[in-house]
C-alpha positions, 0 to 999 in steps of 0.5 A: 814809348814817349821816349822824350820822358824815359830815366834810365839807370846808369851805373849811378845812386838812382836814375837819370833824367836827361835834359836842360844840359849836358850831363856826365857821370864816373864809371870805375870799371871792375877790371884789376880791382879798380876801386880798391887800387884808385881809392881817391880820384877826381875828373874836372868837366869843364867849359868857357866859366864853368867846371865842376867835379866828380870824385872818390866822396861822391862817385854816383854824382850826376854832374849836371851843366847850366844848359851846357852842350859841345866839347867839355875839357876834362882833367882825370887825376888820382892821388898819389899814395907815395908822394901824396900830390895829384897826378894826372891820368893819362886817357886810353887810344881813342880818348882823350882830354876832352868829353862831347855831351848835347844839351840833351845827353849823357856822357861817361868818363870811365876809370880802369886800374893797369895792375893788381901790383903796380911799380911804386910811385906808377900812375896805374890808371887809364881813362876812357870817355863815352860821348853822348851815352844816353841821349833823349830824343829830339835837340832841345 
């Protein structure tokens, strides 16, 4: 099989075709009814002068960078229903506010609700990262 032409279904709106720049997608865990508990969220990816985001408005967006690779800063936020302000979601153990991705790969940020009955005003979620989750063989 020629892996350089391999497509992957990545829990998204279609096929994920890697190559030509780091790519990212978001995943909402089914644990604790995350999609019902965390309804307004956004993940912002940035490196140098470039930034883009994936949000609840287009949750299956496959974000592709313009030929970039390496370490990207990420900010994961949810809109607090009680305050109406965007609040940072903290990383789970083992993850941080950065994600790595080569130009021939795709990486994922997942969000999981902590509880189905959170305390009022609580940030009821954590995120985790999967660096280089899917790659095609050979660097670009």
